[in-house]
N, C-alpha and C positions, 0 to 999 in steps of 0.2 A: 617516416611520414610526418608532416606537420598537421597537428590535430586541433580542431576546435571542439571543446567538450561542452555539452548543454545539459544541465541538471539542476535540481533544486533541493530535494530533501536529503535526510541522512542516508537514505538508501543509495543515493548517487555518489557518495563520497568514496567508498572503498574501491569501486571500479576506477575512478579517477586516480586515486592513490596508486593502484596497481600499475597503471600505465606509466605514471611518473617513476615509480620504483624500478620497473623493468628497464626503462631507458632506451628501448628500441625506437620509440616514437617520441616526438616533442609536442607537449601541450603548449600551443602558442597563445591561447586565450580560452577563457571560460565564459559562457553565457548562462545567466540565471534570472529568476524573477526578481523584481524590485523588492526592497525591504517591506515586510508586512507588519501591521500593528498586531501585537500579541499581548494577551492578558487583560485584566480589568482596566489598566491604565493605558492600554493601546500603544505600547512603546514600540516604535519601528525597530524591527529585528531582522538582521540579515539571514539569508538562507544558510544552511550548513555547508553547501557547496561553495558559496561566496567566502565564508570564513576560512575554509580549508585552502581555497585558491590564494587568497590574500596572504595567508600565513606561509605559503610556499612561493611567494613572489610572482604569481601568475596574474596577468592582466584580466580584469573582470568587466564584462559588459552586462548591464541590467536592463531588462525590457518588460513593459507591460504587454506589448504586442510586438513580438519580434518581426512579424510579417510586415509591419508598418515602419518600425523604428530601426530594425537591424540590418536591412539588406545592404546598404552602402558599407557599413562596418565590416560585414562578413566578406564582401567582395574585396575590400582593401586588405584583409588578412590573407587572402589567397590560400586557404587550407587545402591540403591534399584529401582530407577526409574529415567528416564531422560525426560525432557520436552523441546520441541523445540517451538520457537515462532519467526517467521520471521528471522530464523538463516541465511538463504541464501546459505546453502550448503547441498548436498545430503549425507546421512549417509550410510555407507556400512553395509552389513549383519553382519560382524564381530562386528561392534559397536552396532548394534541393539540387538545383543545377550548378551551384557554385563550386563544390569540391570535385576534384578530378575523379575520386573514387566514390563519390556520392555520400549519402548519410546512412549510418547504421544505428539501430536502436536496440537497447537492452530492455527486454520486456519480461515481466515476472509472471509468465504462464507458459504453458506449452501450446503455442498458437497452432491452429486458429481458435482454440478455446480461450475464452475470457480476454477478448480484446478490450481496450478502453482503460478507464481511470482507476478501477479498484479490483484488479485480478486476484490479489492475495486474499482480500477479504471475501470475495465471491467464492473462491475455492473452499475456504474453511466453512463459510455459511452453508454451502451446498453439500457439505459432508464428504468432500473429495478426500482421497487418501494419497493422491499424487499431484504434484504440480511441477514447476521447473522454471528454467530461464530459456528464452529464445532470443538469439541475435538475428535480426532481420534487416533487410535493406528497406529504408523508409521511402514511401511514396506519398502522394497527396491524400490517400485514404487513411483510415484509423487502424493502425496495426495490421494492415493487410498486405504488406510487402513480402517479397520472396525471403524464405528462410535460409540463413547461412549456416547456423549451428544451433542445436538445442540440447539441453541436458535436463534430465528428470530428477526430481527430488521427492522423497516420501514426506508426507505431512504426518507429523508425530501425533499420537493420541493426546488430547487435551492441549495441544499447542495453540497459542494465541497468535493473532495476526502480527503483533509486535515481535514475537519470537521467530516467526517464520520470515518476517522482513529481514531480520539480522542474518539468518542462515542464507537466504537467497541473495543478499548483497555480496556475500563471499563467493557464491556460485556465479553471480553476474560478473564479478571481477575476473575470475578464472576464465569464464566463457568469452568475454570480450577480448582478452589477450590471445586466446586461441583463434578467434575470428580475424583479428588483425594480422596474425601470422599467415593465415590462409590468403587474405587479401594482398598482403605485401609480396607473397611468393607466387601470386597469380594461380592459386590452387582452390580458390573459393568456388563452390557450386551454389547456385541460387535456385531453390526449390519453391515453386508456387504453392500457396496455401490452398487447401480444399475449402472453397467458400460454403459448401453444403454443411460443413461441420463448424462453422463460425458461430460463436456466442459472444455476447457483449456485456460489459459492465458500465456502471455510471458513477459519477461523483457521489460520494456519500454525504448525506445531510444528518444533522442531529435527530431529526424526526424519524429517519430510517432505523435508528437504534432503539426506538421504543419497543419494549418486549411485547410480543403478541402471544398471549396465553392460549390462543386457539390453535397454535402449532403443537406438534408432539414435543415431549420433553427433550428428546434427542435434537430436534430442530432448534429449540430455544437455546440449549447449551451451545450448539454450533454458532448461533447468532451472537451469543455473549463472547465466545472466543474470537469471532470475526471482528467485533467492534472494540476489542481491547488491544491497544491502549487508546484508540481514538475512533469514534467520538464517545465511546463507552455506552454499553446497553443501560437502559433506564426504565423505571416504572414510577408511576405516581401513586404514593401510598399516604393515606391520611392528609391529602392536600400538599404533600412534599415530594419533590423529585428525589428519588433514590437511585444512585448509580450502582450497577451490579458488575463486579469485576470477574468473579468466578462462581461457578455453580456446577453441580453434578446431578445426574439423572437418578431419580428414585421411582418407586412403583406405587405411590399413593393414588387414590381415586377421588375425584371430585369434579365440580364444574370448573371450566377453564377460568383461572384467576382466583380460585377459592383458596384461602389460607387454611392449610391443614394442620400446621404446627407453628407455634410462635413462642415457645418457651426457651429451650437452650439452642434450638435450631429453627431456621425459617424455611418452611416447606410450603410450596404453592403448587396447586394442581394445574396441569396443562390439558390439552385436548385428549392426549393419552399419556399416562404416567404423570409424574410430578417432578418438581425441581427442588433441590436443597441448595439454597443460596449460601455460599461460603464467605465471600468478601463483598462488603457493601460500603457505601459512603453517602452520607447526607450532603446536600449541596454546600460546598465550602468547608466541609468537615474532613476528618481523618478517615482513611480506609480502615475498616474494622472487620473482625470476624462477625458472623451473624450472632454468635453468643454475646459478644461485647455490644453489638448494635442493639440487641433486644433488651439489654439492661436499662437503656435509656430511651427506648422507643416502643411504645405499646401498640401492638397490633392484635385485633380480636380474631380468634379462630372462627372460621365461617365467613369472614368478610370476603367479598368479591373485589378483586383488583381489576380495574378496567384495562 
């Protein structure tokens, strides 16, 4: 089949590579988001999918709004099927009708749970022990199309969102190849989702990653894992933003946000239990152990961090 692949972040690269490497289907074009300004100097930077496609001699189309800008391009390509993977844009009914076999999506959860933009982070934040990949037929709704194939994956203890992203990218690559085989051989079964079990996730903002000390210690640790590596959990201490990369649960008692220990380790009370912060970073600084951090950053025991 002739395939148009739509994706943007690093998560999308491995499934694209797997289709190319297997060679059963031909990637005739890749669609991705336009270059985004990155860093303090706001340097326009291509998406990982764009870089990979160009390095492999694949034609790339870039859109801010594919529904407006991309319809004629896609009609001219005449794909048999289109595959989306963390593309980041909603497709119109007009686009969905273009391919002979429709559009399928690689989604990083076990649908209908955790539809939307941040399923991996939501699963970790909510303390789930299992997630997975779902290959679904895309329609005009948000991740509510019929399921073609799903594979479950255990979430490992202390696993960060970044680590789970990497593992699920491999599973996504394997799963989409299986789904393409089913479609190519006319063996695909399309199972409707149970709308009563649907849950939704949203785009994550930096403000969402501020640590809430009114949660339990377990919940705070899960949040820190969920926001690593982006946007990184943070707290404001002594007027400075401190990024928190890793922490573990302890059993100290105090008011939420109260500093219980600030000598060789940094321990802060939560609603129940406490948190020992293991890796931290001042804005613009290096990532340090809490012991290294406390050598140059004084925090008073008893202080309440908001």
